[in-house]
N, C-alpha and C positions, 0 to 999 in steps of 0.2 A: 503494500500499499503506500509506503514512503517512496519507493521508487516511482510510483505512478505520479505521486504530487510532485516530485522532483522534475520529472519529464515534463509535466504540465507547466510548472514554473519556469523551466527553460524555454519552453515554446512560447510562452506569454512574453518573456524577455526578449526573444529573438524577434517577435513580432513588433515589439516597440522599436527595436533597432532598424527594421525594414521601413517602419513608418517614418523614423526620423531621416532615414536616408533618402526617402521618396519626398519628404518635406524640404530637405536641404537641396535636392535636386531642382525642386519646383522654384525655390528661392533664388538659386543661380541662374534659372532659365529667365526668371523675371528681371533680375539685375542686368543680364546680357541684354534683354529687350531695352531696358531703360538706356543703357549705354549706346546702344544702336540709335535709339530715337534722338538722344542728346547729340550725339556725333553728326546725325543728319541735320539737326536743328542748327548747329553750329556751323556746318558747311553751307547751309542756307543763308545764314546771317553773313558769313564771309563773302558768299556771291553777291548779295545785296549791297554790301560794302564797297566792293570792287565795282559794282555798277554805278553807285553814287559817285565814287571817285573818279570814274570814267566821265560821267556827265558833268562834274564840277571842272575837269581839266578841258573838256570840250567847250565849255561856257567861258572860262579863262581865255582859251585860244581865240574864240570868236570876240571877247572883249578886247583882246589885244589888236586884232585885226581891224576892228572898228575905230581904233585910235588913229 
């Protein structure tokens, strides 16, 4: 009877470990997705800044030509 109880306890402990591992994997997947979204947002901001700088340079060149 003691050995059956021990086996059941070991199975329960192992199940907790599996649940913890799957939770950690899920959390890691979410963090990866967050990082990818952050990287995409950062790249978009950089492209927008590049476009603004390009337009400012064009306006400055047009202003110099007008003088």
